N, C-alpha and C positions, 0 to 999 in steps of 0.2 A: 504494500500500500504506500503510495507516495504521500509525503507530508502535506503538500498543498491540497491534495484531495481529501486527506483526513480533516483538515481544518475547515474546508468549505463544506464538507458533509456535516460537520458539527455546528458550524456557525453561519454558513451562508448558503445552504442548499437551495433555498427558495430562489435566491437571486440567480444562481447558476442554472437552475432548471429552466426558468422562464426566459433567461438570457435577454431580458428587456431592461430598460433603465432610462428611456427617454422621458423627458419631463412632461407631466400633465399640463404644464403651461403652454404646450404646443397649441392648444385650442383657444387660449385667451385672445390672441391677436385677431381672431376671426371677427371680433366685434368692430374692428377698424373699418370705417366706411371706405377709406381710400384703398386699402388692401382688397376689400371685397369688390370694389368697382374694377380694379385692375384684373382680378382673377375672373370676374364676370365677363369682361371683354374677351379674355382668353377662352372662356367656355363657349362664347358665341362663335368664335373662329373655328372651334372643333365640333360644333353642334352637328354638322352634317357628316362627320366622319363615322365610319363603321366602328362599332364597339369592339375592342380587343380585350382579351383576357390575359392577365399576367398572374401566374401562379407563384406563391411564396411558400416555401417549405420551412418549417421550424420544428425543433424537437418537441416543444411543449406549447400547447394552446388549448383553448376551451371552445365549446360549441358556439358561443356567441361572438367570441373574438373582439369584444368591445374594447378592452384595455389595449390589446395588441394594435388594433386599428387606430385608436387615439394616438398612440405613441409613434407609430410608423407610417401609416398610410392615409389618414383622413385628409391631410393637407394636400397630398399628391393627387388624390382622387378629385378634390375640389378644383384643382387647377387643370386636371386632365380627365374630363368627363368621358372621353372616348376610350379610356382604359379602365377596365373592371379588375380589381385586385381580389384574388381568391386566396385565402389563407388555408394551407394544408398542413396540419400537424402530424408529426410522426407518432405522437402520443397525445391523446385527447384527455386533458386533465379533468374534464367533466365526467368522463367515464372511469378513470383510474381512482377517483376519490371514493368510489363505491367498492373497490377491490379489497378483500380482506388482507390484513398484514401490511407491512411497510411497502411503499412504492419503490420500484427499482430505480437506481440512479440513472441519470440521463445518458451517461456514457455507455450503458448497456444497450442502448437503442440506436447506436450509430448505423447499424445495418438497416434499421427501419427507415431512417432518413435517406439512406442510399437507394432504397427501393422507390422512394418518392421521386428520385432523380432519373428513374428509368421507366419502363413500361409504356403504355399507350398515351398517358397524359403526364409527362414529366414536368416537374416544377422548373421555373426560370431562375428564381432568386432563393438563396439559402440564408437564413438568419441563425447565428449560433455563436458559441463561445470558442475559446482557444483550442480546446481538445477536439471539437468537431471540425473546425476549419483546418487544423493541421492534418487530421486524419483524412479528410476529403482531398486536400492538396497532395498528400503522400500517395493517394490512389488515383491521381491525375483526373479528378472529378470536378475541378474548378477552372474557370477561364482566368488567365492572368489579366490584371486591370491596367498595368502600365502601358501597353500598346493603345488602349482606349484613352487613357489620360493624355498620352502624347498626341494622339490623333486630334482630340477635341481641345487641346491646349487647356485642359482642366487644371486650374491652379490649386496646388496642394502645398504651396510654400509656407502658408501660415497654419498648417496642421501640426498638432502637438507631437513632439518627438516620441512621447510615451506610446501614442497610438501607432504612428507610422513605423517606428523602429520595432515595436512589439509585433506588428503584423508581418513586417519583412522577415523577422526571425522565424515566424511560423512557416513562411514560404521560402526559406533558404535564400533570403536576399531579395525576393520578388514580392510584389503586392498582389494578393489574391482576394483581398477584401478591404473594406473601409468601415470604420465605426464612428457614428456621429457623437457618441459620448463614451466616457469611461469612468471607472472608479479609481480613486487614488488616496493615498495617505501621506502624512508628513510627520516629522519628529517635532512635537511642540515642546518648548522649553520655557521655564519660569525664570525670567531675568533677575528677579529679586533674590531668589535662592542662590544663584550663581554670584551675584554681586556681594551678598552677605558672606559667602564662603571665600571670596577673593579669587574666584576661578573664571577662566575664559568661557564664553558661550560656545556651544557646539556649532560646527560649521558644515556646510554642504560637502558631500563626498566622503564622509567619515566611514570607516569600517567598524564592524561591531566591537572588536577588541578595544578600539579607541573610545567608543561610547561607554563601554563597561568600565574602563579605567577612569573616565571622567565621573561616572556615576559613583564609583567607589570613593573618589575624593570628595564628592558632595556629601556623602553619608558621614565620612570621617570628620568633615568640618562642621557637620550639623548635629553630632551626637549629643552635645550639651545644650542644644537649643530647647527652650521651653515655650509651649503654647498655652497661654493663660486660659484656664477653664476647660482644657481638653485633657482627658486622662492619658492619651498617648501622644508624646511629643516627637515621635519618630518621623523623619523625612526620608523617603525612598529616593535613591538616585535615578531610578528608571523603572517604568512599568510598561509592559507590552500593550496595555489598555488603560484608559482613564478610569475604568471600573475594575474592582477586584475580580480576578478570574482564576482559573485553575493553572498552576504553574506548569503542569505537564503539557496542556494544550498550548500554552504560551511558548513553551520550548519548541513545540512542533512548528508554530508560526515563525519563530526565530530561524529555524533551519529549512523552512520550506523552499527557498531558492536553490538549495543544494540538491533537491530531488533524491534524497536518500529514501530507501524503501525498507519496510519492515520484513517483507518476504518477496520472493521472486514473482514475476507476473504470471506464473503458472500455479501459484499457490501451493508449492511443494516444499520450499525450504526457507527458513528464516535467514535474514541477512543483517541482523542487528549487532552481532558480536564482531564489530569491526572498529578500526581506528577512528573513522569519522564519527561514528555513533559515540564512541568513548569520549571524544573531545567535546561533543555537544552536551552529553550528560554531565561531564565533569564541570564544564564552564558554567552551565546554567544552574545546576544544583548547588554549586558553591555560592553563587550569587544569592540564591534564595536562602540558603543556610546562614549566610552572613548578614541578611537583612538589607542587601543592596537593592534588591527587587522584591516585591511583595510575594508572600506565599498566599495563604488564605486569610484575607482581611475581613473580619466579621462586620465591622462598622466604621464608616468614615463620616464624621460630622463636620459641620461648619464651625467657625469660632463660637457661635452661639448654639450650643448643643441641645438646648431645651426647646420643645415645641416644634412647629413646622420648620422643616429644613429642605428647601428646594434644591440644595446641592448634595443631598444625601448620596454617598457612595462615590462621588466624583473625586478621585485622587488628585487630579491636576488643579481643578478649580478651587479646591479647599487647601491647596498648598502642601499636600502630602507627598507629591512626587515632583521631582525637579524636571523630569523629561518623560513624555508619554508618546506612544504612537496613536495618532488620531486621524480619522478620515476627514475628507474635505468639508463635510457638513458641520464639523466641530467649530469651524471658523464662525459660522453663523450663531451657533449655540453660545460661544464665548462672547460674541457681540451682544446677544440677548442678556447674558449674565451681567455684563458690564453696564448695560442700560438700566438694569433693575437692581443694581448693587445696593442702592440706598434703602431698599426694602428689607435688606438682611442686616440685622443688628451686628455691629462691630465687624463689618466685612467690607473689604475692598479687593477687587480682582487685581492681582499683580500684573505688571507688564509682561508680555510674552512675545515669543517669536517662533518661526518655523524654519526648518532646514530639511534636506533630504532624509528619508528613512535610511539608516545605515545599511550597508551591504557587506557581504562576505568577500574576503580577498580573492577567493576562488571564483566568485561570480560578481565582479565589479558592476555597480550601478543597478543591479536587479533588486527590486523592492518587494518585500513580503507583504506590503499593504496595497499593491497596485495590480489591477487585473482588467482584462477586456472581456466583455460579456455580451455585446450586442452588434457583432460584426455582420456585414452584409456582403455576400459574394454571388457570383453568377455561375450557375451550373454549367458544366461542360456540354451537357445535353439540352441546354435551354432552347425551346422552340422559338423564343423571341428575345434574343440576347440584347438587341438594341433598346427595347423597352425596359429590360432589366437594368441595363446600364443607366438609362435615363432616370429610373427610380433611385438608384444608388447615388447618382450625381446630385439629385434634388435633396434627398435626406441628409446628405453630407455637405450641403452648400452653405455659403456664408449667410444667406438669407434665413435659412432654418436655424443655423447656429445662433443667430442674433436672438431668436425666440427662446431657444434652449438655455441661453445664458441666464435666464431668470431662475433656473433651478439651483437651489442652494446646496444640493446633496450629490450632484454629479457634475462633472466637468464636460463642457463642449469640446470637441476635438479641434475647433478653430480657435487658435490662441488669441486672435484679435478680440474675442468676446469673453475671454477669461479675465474678469476684473474683480477686484476685491472691494467690499464695502468698508473694510478696515483701512483707514488712511495709512499709507506708507508700507503696507504689507505686500511683499513680493510673493506671488503665488507660483513662481517657477518650480519650487520643490515638488509641486504636485504633478507637473506635466513634463518633467525632464528625466524621470526615472524609467527604467525598463520594467515591464510587467512580469508577473510570475510566468515561468514556462508552462507550456501545455502539459496536461496530465496524460497518463497512459490509459487509453480506453480499456485495456485488458484488466487493469486493476478494478475498474468499476464493474466490469463483467463478473469478476470474482465475487464482489459484494452482492450482486444480484443473484448469482447462482448458489452462493454459500453465505447467507446472511450472518451466520455465526462467526465468520472470519473477522468481523469488526471487533469482536471481543478480545482479539489479540492486542489491539491498542489499549483496551481497558486493563488488560493484565500488565502492560508496560507502565501504565499510569500508577497502578498500585506499587510497583517496584520503584518508580521514580520518587514517590512519596517517602518510601523507606530510605532512599539515598539522601534526599535533602534534609531529612530529619536525623541523619547521622546513624541510622540503625543498620545500614548495609553499604558496602563499597560499590563503586560503579562497576568494577570488573565482575564481582559476584552477581550483581543485579542483571547485567547483560547476559551472562552465562545462563542464569535462571530463565530469563525471558526467552533466550534462544531455545533452551531445552524444552520448556513448557509449550512454547509456540510451535515447535516442530511436532509435538504430540497432538496439538490441536489441528494442525494442518493435515497430519496423517489421518486423524479421525474424520475430518471434513472430506478428504479424498474418498473415503469409504462410504460416508453418510453425509452428503452435502447439507442436509437439514439439521445437523447436530447443533446443539448449544452447549455452553460450558458453565460449570459452577465456579464462580470467582469469589465465593464468600470466604470467611476467615479460614485459614489453614490450607488454601489451595497451593501455596508456594512449596509446601513440604509434602502435601498429600497428592498433588496432581489436579489438573483442572478439568479433565475429561469426564463427562457424565457417563454412567453406565447405561 
């Protein structure tokens, strides 16, 4: 199982399945009379043209497709009444919600969408995430877009490096898709904590080891600090999230760009007892054990701990963490907090800044908090590739990007329209990082075929807790995980529907149910 797939399965599965993300604000400008008049004139010019059908294939969609159409197609259909857009899902979410048991991961259905691209009525456009686009490109099932970009002089010079470079990597240097929006994160830092400690602020382009060293210095300088009225005066140097979370899953987020696996993609052999795993466990467990980064934090209050607390649990806003990884939407939330700070007794939001999410020396520039999920590509078998390209051009245009710029939770891929409501805040850290690499579809297929295989990560979590609490060494824990994981894999090979007992005592007694 790859780490980035583990994380998204646990934290962002809905986002990856739907592979949507365009702002609902797309519909707001329709009220503009000038825009309506311009498009009405366009409609009149096409009124006499014969209606054409453009079929769009996606992994997940529902029977009504209302949300999908609002985000992707309504504006295009308004401007092009001669084109009827038909949404064709590989998996109908309206049907699968009635299936017993957990839904299969989207990656298990790559073959289903390939079927949509063939047959008597193949789709023209494909909408999907990194795993899907890379898989289809590897099977030569997508048309390259660069020749069309060059032919039409389609300007992509102001498109975000995160999107363009990420998609080029999926296509081995070539563009096979475009994405109108993307999700990204940055490293937020509390200037006041660094100033008080006499330490320099973090900078763009740092690697994780540098950030962890800086976080350690922050904690060492803050150990004697007291926060009046608060029972815990601890300040953490770094947190993977502004909210308290599970250290094991945070560790997986930390190493997700490295694409380490827990077992091979045939589900036959564990792969955790290795030097990269040992380094990851050693580094992160020691940081938790020493209090540099949080373990399980039961409560984080504001300076006024009694009564209503709108900042409950927010490590960064309450000044409990010097640095956190936060998504783009946190910029707006911090602005809201600052605007309403006077309503919170004895509280003032500290000055803050952002830089790139740190990367690993082995994977420079690749961010664990950045991903592409709404890419649009042209099927190699598209009956109408010209209309398909026209749709992609429109959805990724400057005109539509201007509308999407109102979305406070996703970034438009046109950098001219990435602007900050915070004076002086440079948003480049959000759109200059490389996104996470595509996952391996075979890993998702294993989860669909053998649901109990996900319990291998649960076993690892229990062992990781033992390690950072000082009850077990990294070497011993990884050997135990390898041994028990291999037993679980062997059981699943014989009985794919098997589940495992991970209650007290499994580490010594074995995890396999009889």
